[in-house]
C-alpha angles and dihedrals in degrees: 000000000000090000091054091052090049092050091048091052091048091051091048091052092046093049090048090052093049091045092052090047091054091049090049091050088050090054090048090053092054093045090049089051091051093049093048091046093049090047090053091048092050093048093045094048087079090060129069096235123066114220096223092155093052090046092053092048094051098044094039091054090053091049092050091052092047090052090054092054092046091052090052089050092051092051091052091049090060093052092066097042108030098173120142089249092053091046091050091051090047091051092051094044092045092050093049095045092044092052091046092049093045095052093041090052092047090050092048091051090052091048091050091049090049090049091051091050091050093052094049 
C-alpha cells in the first residue's frame, strides 16, 4: 500500500510539472505574439498604410495556440484532483475556451481569405 501512495505522489508531482510547463508555453505564445505584433507595427509605421489585417492574423494565431496549451493544462489539473467541483470548473473552462478558440479560428480563417482576395 505504501508503494501505491508513493506512485500516486510521484504522478501528482509529474502532472503538476507538466501542467506548469503547458502554462509557461502558453505565456510564451502570447509574449511571442506581442513581440511579432509590435515588430510589425514598428516596421509598418514607416509606411502610409497600417496592416491591421496582418496584425490581427499574427496576434490571433498566437492567442489560439495559447488557448490550446491552457486547455491541456486545465485537463491535467483535473486528473490530480477529480472532485465534482474540479470537474464542474473544468467543464465551464473547457466550454469557454473551446468557444473562444472556435470563433477566433473562424475569424482568422475569414481574415486569411480576405487577405488572399486583396492580394489577387
